[in-house]
Steps between C-alpha positions, in 0.01 A plus 500: 500500500618833419435794736498866388444789744379841385524767785349828412561660843713786380336578173378851469484525115396270233858476364597342832222250469644388166844481649368252755333301227810515283731384783257246646421317169852560362353670197728592211653850452260568222207480725291792405362585863138505393229234557495376146877436515444322829249276343733434206789407735296281741286321245644149476811592719420243754337228271775243566592604856270278701317657789587883540366693796524880473443665841396865478592706805401854611261565212236643730763749642512677159350862470152523358640627165710186459228274612295612196802482288578150571167353417622388161793331659256275691315432190821390325579272813142354456550431128837346573353260734222408262759437222739321726317353790821386663558867587336609814475862621463548883414834645685481841453849629 
């Protein structure tokens, strides 16, 4: 089983959220830091990985503006899980 932790504790800007995503998922340098690029990078990334658990920390601590801005990210996570059911996203805090 592969574990990935995404910790959004110190994120104040959307660019910082994308840095957490890039680092946590080990995305390539050409990652475009937008939701379509996130989908493009994650779609099929874990297809042959076995079980993958992504723990999401401190999402609820984000400012209200960022709470709204990350809704598409959560949709991407949902779609990734649908396409690769071996990937599970867990909201920890």
